[in-house]
Structures are given as structure tokens and as C-alpha cells.
MARBA-923550 format. One record per atom (N, C-alpha, C, CB): residue number from 1; residue in one letter; chain; atom name; x, y, z. Coordinates in pm, 1 decimal, always signed. Each point is the difference from the previous one (the first is absolute). Glycine has a CB too. Layout:
nr | rest | kette | atom | px | py | pz
NUM | A | A | CA | X | Y | Z $
...
***
This chain:
nr | rest | kette | atom | px | py | pz
1 | M | A | N | +84.7 | -118.0 | +0.0 $
1 | M | A | CA | -84.7 | +118.0 | +0.0 $
1 | M | A | C | +88.6 | +123.4 | +0.0 $
1 | M | A | CB | -184.6 | -123.1 | +121.8 $
2 | G | A | N | +145.9 | +219.6 | -197.4 $
2 | G | A | CA | +74.1 | +123.8 | -5.6 $
2 | G | A | C | -93.3 | +115.0 | -31.5 $
2 | G | A | CB | +204.7 | -123.4 | -71.7 $
3 | K | A | N | -148.1 | +240.7 | +61.2 $
3 | K | A | CA | -77.0 | +120.2 | -31.5 $
3 | K | A | C | +53.9 | +56.2 | -130.1 $
3 | K | A | CB | -46.0 | +50.0 | +245.6 $
4 | T | A | N | -42.9 | -29.1 | -341.3 $
4 | T | A | CA | +45.6 | +53.3 | -128.2 $
4 | T | A | C | +26.6 | +149.9 | +12.5 $
4 | T | A | CB | -131.1 | -177.4 | -123.8 $
5 | G | A | N | +233.2 | +217.9 | +53.7 $
5 | G | A | CA | +32.1 | +142.0 | -8.6 $
5 | G | A | C | -40.9 | +47.8 | -137.4 $
5 | G | A | CB | +192.5 | -20.7 | +164.1 $
6 | N | A | N | -97.1 | +49.4 | -247.0 $
6 | N | A | CA | -27.0 | +44.9 | -136.6 $
6 | N | A | C | -37.0 | -118.0 | -89.1 $
6 | N | A | CB | +158.9 | +191.9 | +31.3 $
7 | I | A | N | -261.1 | -172.5 | -114.2 $
7 | I | A | CA | -37.3 | -99.8 | -100.5 $
7 | I | A | C | -6.5 | +71.7 | -133.7 $
7 | I | A | CB | -130.8 | -141.8 | +168.2 $
8 | S | A | N | +194.3 | +82.1 | -269.4 $
8 | S | A | CA | -8.4 | +53.4 | -135.5 $
8 | S | A | C | -44.2 | -112.7 | -92.4 $
8 | S | A | CB | +180.9 | +173.4 | +46.1 $
9 | G | A | N | -187.9 | -147.0 | -172.4 $
9 | G | A | CA | -38.4 | -102.6 | -96.5 $
9 | G | A | C | +103.4 | -110.3 | -15.4 $
9 | G | A | CB | -128.3 | +173.2 | -117.4 $
10 | S | A | N | +250.1 | -147.6 | +161.4 $
10 | S | A | CA | +105.2 | -99.9 | -20.6 $
10 | S | A | C | +64.6 | -50.8 | +128.6 $
10 | S | A | CB | +41.0 | +108.1 | -216.3 $
11 | G | A | N | -75.6 | -50.1 | +331.3 $
11 | G | A | CA | +62.9 | -45.8 | +122.6 $
11 | G | A | C | -63.9 | +57.9 | +124.2 $
11 | G | A | CB | +208.7 | -24.1 | -125.9 $
12 | L | A | N | -154.5 | -16.4 | +242.1 $
12 | L | A | CA | -50.7 | +49.3 | +126.4 $
12 | L | A | C | +104.9 | -12.5 | +109.2 $
12 | L | A | CB | -231.0 | -62.1 | -70.0 $
13 | F | A | N | +208.7 | +137.6 | +177.7 $
13 | F | A | CA | +82.2 | -7.9 | +119.5 $
13 | F | A | C | -85.5 | -61.5 | +109.2 $
13 | F | A | CB | +140.6 | +202.1 | -67.1 $
14 | I | A | N | -85.2 | -299.9 | +139.7 $
14 | I | A | CA | -70.9 | -63.7 | +109.8 $
14 | I | A | C | +84.0 | +15.2 | +126.0 $
14 | I | A | CB | -113.1 | -165.4 | -156.6 $
15 | E | A | N | +54.5 | +230.2 | +256.8 $
15 | E | A | CA | +65.1 | +12.0 | +130.2 $
15 | E | A | C | -18.3 | -134.3 | +70.0 $
15 | E | A | CB | -41.7 | +254.2 | +15.7 $
16 | I | A | N | +152.7 | -322.5 | +9.8 $
16 | I | A | CA | -4.4 | -135.8 | +53.4 $
16 | I | A | C | +123.0 | -21.9 | +87.7 $
16 | I | A | CB | -129.5 | -83.9 | -202.8 $
17 | P | A | N | +114.7 | +13.4 | +314.8 $
17 | P | A | CA | +112.8 | -13.0 | +92.9 $
17 | P | A | C | +104.8 | -104.6 | -38.0 $
17 | P | A | CB | -156.8 | +72.2 | +172.2 $
18 | I | A | N | +128.1 | -156.3 | -270.2 $
18 | I | A | CA | +97.8 | -102.1 | -37.3 $
18 | I | A | C | +64.8 | +35.8 | -132.7 $
18 | I | A | CB | -131.1 | -174.7 | +124.3 $
19 | R | A | N | +258.8 | +148.8 | -133.1 $
19 | R | A | CA | +76.2 | +33.8 | -120.5 $
19 | R | A | C | -1.1 | -118.7 | -95.1 $
19 | R | A | CB | +147.1 | +159.2 | +130.6 $
20 | L | A | N | -188.9 | -135.5 | -253.3 $
20 | L | A | CA | +1.2 | -103.0 | -103.5 $
20 | L | A | C | +109.1 | +33.8 | -100.6 $
20 | L | A | CB | -248.3 | -45.5 | +30.5 $
21 | H | A | N | +311.5 | -55.8 | -83.9 $
21 | H | A | CA | +108.9 | +18.9 | -94.8 $
21 | H | A | C | -51.7 | +48.5 | -135.3 $
21 | H | A | CB | +129.6 | -178.3 | +118.1 $
22 | R | A | N | -42.5 | +246.5 | -188.4 $
22 | R | A | CA | -28.8 | +46.9 | -135.7 $
22 | R | A | C | -38.7 | -118.3 | -87.1 $
22 | R | A | CB | +160.6 | +193.0 | +26.6 $
23 | A | A | N | -258.2 | -174.4 | -112.3 $
23 | A | A | CA | -52.4 | -98.3 | -95.4 $
23 | A | A | C | -91.7 | -103.7 | +64.2 $
23 | A | A | CB | +205.9 | +33.3 | -132.3 $
24 | T | A | N | -236.1 | -21.7 | +263.6 $
24 | T | A | CA | -96.2 | -90.9 | +63.7 $
24 | T | A | C | -136.5 | +21.6 | -62.9 $
24 | T | A | CB | +130.4 | +1.0 | +217.5 $
25 | S | A | N | -196.8 | -109.4 | -259.1 $
25 | S | A | CA | -134.1 | +8.5 | -57.9 $
25 | S | A | C | -102.0 | +27.7 | +109.7 $
25 | S | A | CB | +66.2 | -158.0 | -185.2 $
26 | L | A | N | -166.3 | +237.1 | +150.9 $
26 | L | A | CA | -104.0 | +37.6 | +96.0 $
26 | L | A | C | -138.7 | -17.3 | -59.4 $
26 | L | A | CB | +158.0 | +161.5 | +105.2 $
27 | M | A | N | -253.6 | -197.8 | -20.7 $
27 | M | A | CA | -142.5 | +7.9 | -31.2 $
27 | M | A | C | -53.9 | +102.3 | +98.9 $
27 | M | A | CB | -21.1 | -245.1 | -87.5 $
28 | I | A | N | -40.0 | +349.3 | +38.0 $
28 | I | A | CA | -42.7 | +111.7 | +83.6 $
28 | I | A | C | -149.1 | +23.5 | -19.2 $
28 | I | A | CB | +229.4 | +104.7 | -14.2 $
29 | K | A | N | -300.7 | -85.4 | +125.5 $
29 | K | A | CA | -141.2 | +36.8 | -4.9 $
29 | K | A | C | -15.8 | +131.0 | +75.8 $
29 | K | A | CB | -75.7 | -243.7 | -15.4 $
30 | V | A | N | +19.5 | +345.1 | -52.4 $
30 | V | A | CA | -18.0 | +131.8 | +59.2 $
30 | V | A | C | -148.5 | +34.4 | -2.9 $
30 | V | A | CB | +232.7 | +73.4 | -72.3 $
31 | A | A | N | -290.0 | -43.4 | +189.5 $
31 | A | A | CA | -137.7 | +49.5 | +6.3 $
31 | A | A | C | +4.8 | +148.1 | -35.9 $
31 | A | A | CB | -69.8 | -171.4 | +179.1 $
32 | L | A | N | +6.9 | +207.1 | -290.3 $
32 | L | A | CA | +3.3 | +138.5 | -46.4 $
32 | L | A | C | -103.3 | +83.5 | +75.1 $
32 | L | A | CB | +77.9 | -76.4 | -227.2 $
33 | P | A | N | -46.0 | +203.3 | +256.8 $
33 | P | A | CA | -92.5 | +83.3 | +76.7 $
33 | P | A | C | -128.8 | +28.1 | -77.9 $
33 | P | A | CB | +196.2 | +103.6 | +116.2 $
34 | R | A | N | -307.7 | -128.8 | -52.4 $
34 | R | A | CA | -130.0 | +20.3 | -64.8 $
34 | R | A | C | -20.9 | +146.7 | -39.8 $
34 | R | A | CB | -92.3 | -192.2 | +133.1 $
35 | E | A | N | +156.3 | +283.4 | -60.5 $
35 | E | A | CA | -11.4 | +142.3 | -34.4 $
35 | E | A | C | +54.7 | +27.4 | -139.7 $
35 | E | A | CB | +19.4 | +58.9 | +242.9 $
36 | V | A | N | +74.7 | -141.3 | -287.0 $
36 | V | A | CA | +62.5 | +16.9 | -131.7 $
36 | V | A | C | -74.1 | -81.4 | -106.0 $
36 | V | A | CB | +222.4 | +39.5 | +110.8 $
37 | T | A | N | -257.4 | -163.9 | -78.2 $
37 | T | A | CA | -57.1 | -90.7 | -99.7 $
37 | T | A | C | -151.6 | +6.9 | -10.2 $
37 | T | A | CB | +191.8 | -146.8 | +41.6 $
38 | Q | A | N | -259.7 | +201.4 | +57.5 $
38 | Q | A | CA | -144.9 | +10.1 | +8.4 $
38 | Q | A | C | -70.8 | -133.7 | +22.2 $
38 | Q | A | CB | +18.9 | +196.4 | -146.5 $
39 | V | A | N | +48.0 | -306.0 | +122.2 $
39 | V | A | CA | -51.4 | -134.2 | +27.6 $
39 | V | A | C | +112.9 | -78.7 | +65.8 $
39 | V | A | CB | -164.3 | +7.2 | -197.5 $
40 | P | A | N | +131.7 | -107.8 | +280.5 $
40 | P | A | CA | +108.2 | -74.6 | +65.1 $
40 | P | A | C | +79.1 | -85.0 | -100.0 $
40 | P | A | CB | -136.2 | -4.5 | +210.2 $
41 | L | A | N | +264.3 | +37.7 | -227.7 $
41 | L | A | CA | +87.6 | -71.9 | -92.7 $
41 | L | A | C | +129.3 | -39.1 | +70.4 $
41 | L | A | CB | -98.9 | +125.2 | -195.2 $
42 | E | A | N | +157.8 | -234.4 | +149.0 $
42 | E | A | CA | +133.2 | -37.1 | +44.9 $
42 | E | A | C | +89.1 | -17.8 | -122.1 $
42 | E | A | CB | -92.6 | -111.9 | +208.3 $
43 | L | A | N | +218.2 | +146.7 | -190.5 $
43 | L | A | CA | +100.6 | -12.2 | -104.0 $
43 | L | A | C | +83.7 | -123.2 | +30.7 $
43 | L | A | CB | +4.9 | +251.6 | -40.2 $
44 | L | A | N | -0.9 | -346.5 | -52.1 $
44 | L | A | CA | +80.9 | -119.9 | +14.5 $
44 | L | A | C | +116.9 | +12.2 | -96.4 $
44 | L | A | CB | -200.5 | -142.3 | +69.1 $
45 | C | A | N | +320.9 | +129.5 | -17.2 $
45 | C | A | CA | +120.6 | +20.1 | -81.5 $
45 | C | A | C | +96.5 | -115.6 | +13.3 $
45 | C | A | CB | -26.9 | +244.7 | +25.8 $
46 | Q | A | N | +96.3 | -271.7 | -135.0 $
46 | Q | A | CA | +119.6 | -82.8 | +1.8 $
46 | Q | A | C | +113.2 | +95.8 | -29.3 $
46 | Q | A | CB | -119.6 | -216.2 | -75.2 $
47 | G | A | N | +225.6 | +205.8 | +153.7 $
47 | G | A | CA | +111.3 | +90.2 | -20.2 $
47 | G | A | C | +127.5 | -56.6 | +58.9 $
47 | G | A | CB | -157.5 | +191.7 | +1.5 $
48 | R | A | N | +257.2 | -103.5 | +10.1 $
48 | R | A | CA | +128.0 | -41.6 | +55.8 $
48 | R | A | C | +67.5 | +118.8 | +65.2 $
48 | R | A | CB | +23.2 | -180.0 | -173.8 $
49 | V | A | N | +53.7 | +149.8 | +276.0 $
49 | V | A | CA | +71.8 | +102.8 | +75.1 $
49 | V | A | C | +110.9 | +57.7 | -87.4 $
49 | V | A | CB | -52.6 | -115.6 | +219.7 $
50 | V | A | N | +61.8 | +249.4 | -223.8 $
50 | V | A | CA | +109.0 | +64.2 | -72.9 $
50 | V | A | C | +98.2 | +69.6 | +93.6 $
50 | V | A | CB | -153.9 | +30.5 | -193.2 $
51 | R | A | N | +108.3 | +8.6 | +312.8 $
51 | R | A | CA | +93.3 | +56.9 | +97.7 $
51 | R | A | C | -65.1 | +10.2 | +137.1 $
51 | R | A | CB | +113.6 | +128.2 | -182.8 $
52 | W | A | N | -28.4 | -108.1 | +283.6 $
52 | W | A | CA | -39.7 | +17.9 | +138.4 $
52 | W | A | C | +32.9 | +142.9 | +39.0 $
52 | W | A | CB | +38.0 | -245.4 | +55.0 $
53 | N | A | N | -130.0 | +313.1 | +10.7 $
53 | N | A | CA | +22.6 | +137.1 | +45.4 $
53 | N | A | C | -20.1 | +10.0 | +149.7 $
53 | N | A | CB | -73.2 | +87.5 | -222.1 $
54 | Q | A | N | +151.4 | -3.6 | +286.5 $
54 | Q | A | CA | -21.7 | +30.9 | +140.8 $
54 | Q | A | C | +32.9 | +146.4 | +21.6 $
54 | Q | A | CB | +53.1 | -237.7 | +71.3 $
55 | H | A | N | -152.5 | +312.0 | -22.8 $
55 | H | A | CA | +15.7 | +142.0 | +31.9 $
55 | H | A | C | -50.8 | +19.2 | +142.1 $
55 | H | A | CB | -26.9 | +73.6 | -244.7 $
56 | G | A | N | +117.7 | -64.8 | +339.5 $
56 | G | A | CA | -39.7 | +13.1 | +140.0 $
56 | G | A | C | -74.3 | -124.5 | +45.7 $
56 | G | A | CB | -13.1 | +249.1 | -25.4 $
57 | Q | A | N | -106.1 | -231.3 | +78.1 $
57 | Q | A | CA | -80.5 | -111.9 | +49.4 $
57 | Q | A | C | -74.3 | -72.8 | -112.6 $
57 | Q | A | CB | -25.6 | +122.9 | +215.7 $
58 | V | A | N | +15.9 | -62.1 | -333.4 $
58 | V | A | CA | -74.5 | -60.9 | -111.0 $
58 | V | A | C | +93.8 | -88.1 | -81.3 $
58 | V | A | CB | -158.6 | +197.1 | -9.3 $
59 | Q | A | N | +123.8 | -323.6 | -0.9 $
59 | Q | A | CA | +78.0 | -92.3 | -82.4 $
59 | Q | A | C | -96.2 | -82.4 | -83.7 $
59 | Q | A | CB | +187.0 | -9.6 | +171.5 $
60 | G | A | N | -141.5 | -28.3 | -288.4 $
60 | G | A | CA | -86.0 | -79.1 | -86.2 $
60 | G | A | C | +64.9 | -29.7 | -132.5 $
60 | G | A | CB | -195.1 | +99.9 | +110.4 $
61 | L | A | N | +116.2 | -159.5 | -196.9 $
61 | L | A | CA | +52.5 | -41.4 | -128.7 $
61 | L | A | C | -70.7 | +71.5 | -114.0 $
61 | L | A | CB | +57.6 | -221.6 | +97.7 $
62 | C | A | N | +16.3 | +234.0 | -205.5 $
62 | C | A | CA | -54.6 | +51.6 | -124.9 $
62 | C | A | C | -13.5 | -119.6 | -92.7 $
62 | C | A | CB | +104.6 | +233.3 | +29.9 $
63 | A | A | N | -219.9 | -248.0 | -90.9 $
63 | A | A | CA | -24.3 | -113.5 | -88.9 $
63 | A | A | C | -51.5 | +49.4 | -133.5 $
63 | A | A | CB | -48.3 | -148.3 | +196.3 $
64 | V | A | N | +88.3 | +79.6 | -300.6 $
64 | V | A | CA | -53.3 | +24.3 | -132.5 $
64 | V | A | C | -119.9 | -92.7 | -17.4 $
64 | V | A | CB | +228.4 | +69.6 | -94.3 $
65 | I | A | N | -333.6 | -21.1 | +28.6 $
65 | I | A | CA | -119.1 | -80.2 | -26.7 $
65 | I | A | C | +13.4 | -59.9 | -139.7 $
65 | I | A | CB | -144.4 | +145.7 | +152.2 $
66 | D | A | N | +145.2 | -279.1 | -159.6 $
66 | D | A | CA | +9.2 | -68.0 | -129.1 $
66 | D | A | C | -138.2 | -28.9 | -58.9 $
66 | D | A | CB | +216.6 | -101.4 | +73.8 $
67 | Q | A | N | -311.8 | +67.8 | +11.6 $
67 | Q | A | CA | -137.5 | -25.2 | -42.1 $
67 | Q | A | C | -92.7 | +48.2 | +109.5 $
67 | Q | A | CB | +68.9 | -199.1 | -140.5 $
68 | Y | A | N | -189.3 | +243.3 | +102.4 $
68 | Y | A | CA | -96.1 | +40.2 | +102.0 $
68 | Y | A | C | -141.9 | -25.7 | -47.0 $
68 | Y | A | CB | +159.8 | +173.2 | +82.8 $
69 | E | A | N | -248.5 | -174.8 | +13.8 $
69 | E | A | CA | -142.1 | -19.7 | -26.0 $
69 | E | A | C | -77.2 | +77.7 | +105.8 $
69 | E | A | CB | +38.5 | -230.2 | -104.7 $
70 | L | A | N | -143.8 | +297.9 | +63.2 $
70 | L | A | CA | -90.6 | +65.8 | +93.5 $
70 | L | A | C | -121.5 | -90.5 | +18.3 $
70 | L | A | CB | +79.5 | +233.3 | -69.6 $
71 | R | A | N | -117.3 | -258.4 | +194.7 $
71 | R | A | CA | -114.2 | -85.9 | +29.7 $
71 | R | A | C | -93.2 | +68.7 | +97.0 $
71 | R | A | CB | +139.3 | -203.1 | -40.1 $
72 | P | A | N | -269.4 | +179.0 | +25.5 $
72 | P | A | CA | -92.3 | +49.1 | +103.2 $
72 | P | A | C | +27.4 | -74.3 | +129.9 $
72 | P | A | CB | -176.6 | +55.9 | -173.6 $
73 | V | A | N | +163.9 | +13.7 | +285.0 $
73 | V | A | CA | +18.4 | -63.4 | +130.6 $
73 | V | A | C | -123.1 | -86.1 | +27.0 $
73 | V | A | CB | +144.5 | +193.2 | +87.2 $
74 | P | A | N | -122.7 | -322.3 | -53.9 $
74 | P | A | CA | -115.1 | -86.6 | +28.1 $
74 | P | A | C | -79.3 | +52.5 | +118.5 $
74 | P | A | CB | +125.2 | -196.6 | -91.5 $
75 | R | A | N | -255.7 | +184.2 | +82.4 $
75 | R | A | CA | -85.8 | +38.7 | +111.8 $
75 | R | A | C | +19.0 | -97.6 | +113.9 $
75 | R | A | CB | -167.2 | +103.1 | -156.6 $
76 | T | A | N | +150.7 | -52.8 | +276.1 $
76 | T | A | CA | +11.2 | -89.1 | +115.0 $
76 | T | A | C | -130.4 | -76.4 | +16.2 $
76 | T | A | CB | +164.5 | +155.5 | +113.0 $
77 | G | A | N | -152.8 | -280.7 | -68.7 $
77 | G | A | CA | -117.6 | -84.1 | +22.6 $
77 | G | A | C | -46.5 | +11.7 | +143.7 $
77 | G | A | CB | +76.7 | -158.3 | -177.8 $
78 | A | A | N | -155.2 | +63.6 | +221.4 $
78 | A | A | CA | -51.3 | -2.4 | +136.0 $
78 | A | A | C | +115.3 | -6.2 | +99.2 $
78 | A | A | CB | -210.4 | -112.8 | -78.9 $
79 | G | A | N | +198.5 | +186.0 | +186.9 $
79 | G | A | CA | +103.2 | -0.2 | +102.6 $
79 | G | A | C | +121.0 | +83.6 | -35.4 $
79 | G | A | CB | -77.8 | -222.6 | +62.2 $
80 | G | A | N | +69.5 | +301.0 | -171.5 $
80 | G | A | CA | +110.0 | +87.6 | -37.0 $
80 | G | A | C | +115.0 | -69.6 | -70.9 $
80 | G | A | CB | -63.5 | +136.3 | +191.7 $
81 | K | A | N | +46.3 | -262.8 | -227.3 $
81 | K | A | CA | +107.2 | -72.6 | -67.8 $
81 | K | A | C | -19.3 | +9.2 | -150.8 $
81 | K | A | CB | +23.2 | -157.3 | +196.2 $
82 | R | A | N | +87.7 | +165.6 | -266.2 $
82 | R | A | CA | -6.2 | +0.6 | -147.1 $
82 | R | A | C | -24.6 | -141.7 | -48.5 $
82 | R | A | CB | +156.1 | +199.2 | -14.0 $
83 | P | A | N | -228.8 | -212.4 | -98.7 $
83 | P | A | CA | -15.6 | -134.2 | -57.5 $
83 | P | A | C | +134.4 | -48.5 | -50.6 $
83 | P | A | CB | -239.2 | +48.2 | -64.3 $
84 | P | A | N | +258.9 | -180.5 | +59.0 $
84 | P | A | CA | +129.1 | -51.2 | -49.1 $
84 | P | A | C | +24.5 | +42.2 | -143.3 $
84 | P | A | CB | -19.2 | -195.0 | +153.7 $
85 | E | A | N | +146.6 | +223.9 | -184.5 $
85 | E | A | CA | +36.5 | +38.6 | -136.6 $
85 | E | A | C | +15.3 | -124.9 | -84.2 $
85 | E | A | CB | +115.6 | +208.6 | +82.0 $
86 | S | A | N | -155.4 | -198.1 | -207.5 $
86 | S | A | CA | +20.0 | -112.9 | -92.1 $
86 | S | A | C | +110.5 | +36.0 | -97.4 $
86 | S | A | CB | -242.3 | -71.7 | +20.8 $
87 | N | A | N | +311.3 | -29.7 | -68.0 $
87 | N | A | CA | +110.9 | +22.2 | -95.3 $
87 | N | A | C | -40.7 | -36.6 | -137.1 $
87 | N | A | CB | +163.7 | -42.1 | +175.6 $
***
């Protein structure tokens, strides 16, 4: 789990406490703010680490996005649980 910083069409910064090596493959899921998207959407990305940054207390990785998909956020079912995802 991490906190996204900057997101562009080709990459993103993730504030994360663990250091991953350059070229490590990543699967990333980002819940996009409804204020921006107007509907609940999540961004699913495949990417790879290109560098590690640390500025004071903020540390994290920069990743390039190789593939992405925007998906509607599944509605929660009874008891507040999401229905199982299918592949």
C-alpha cells in the first residue's frame, strides 16, 4: 500500500516505505478521486520502477506505466463487502 503523488499519462510517483530495485515489475491499482472523475473509477496499471526518490521524510518510487485500464469501481454488496472479482 502506498500513496500516489504525481500521475501522468506515462508514469507516477508512489510514496511507499519499502525500496524496490530499478526495473522491478509492478501491478498498481489507484482509486481515482470522484471529484475528478465524476463516477467511481480505478486505474489499473502494469509498470516498472525507474528510480527511487527520497526528499526528507518523503520516500518512494517513480514508475513508468507500460499498460493501463480504467475500470468502474465495483459496488459493495451486503455487509459492505465487494463482490468477488472475476478474471
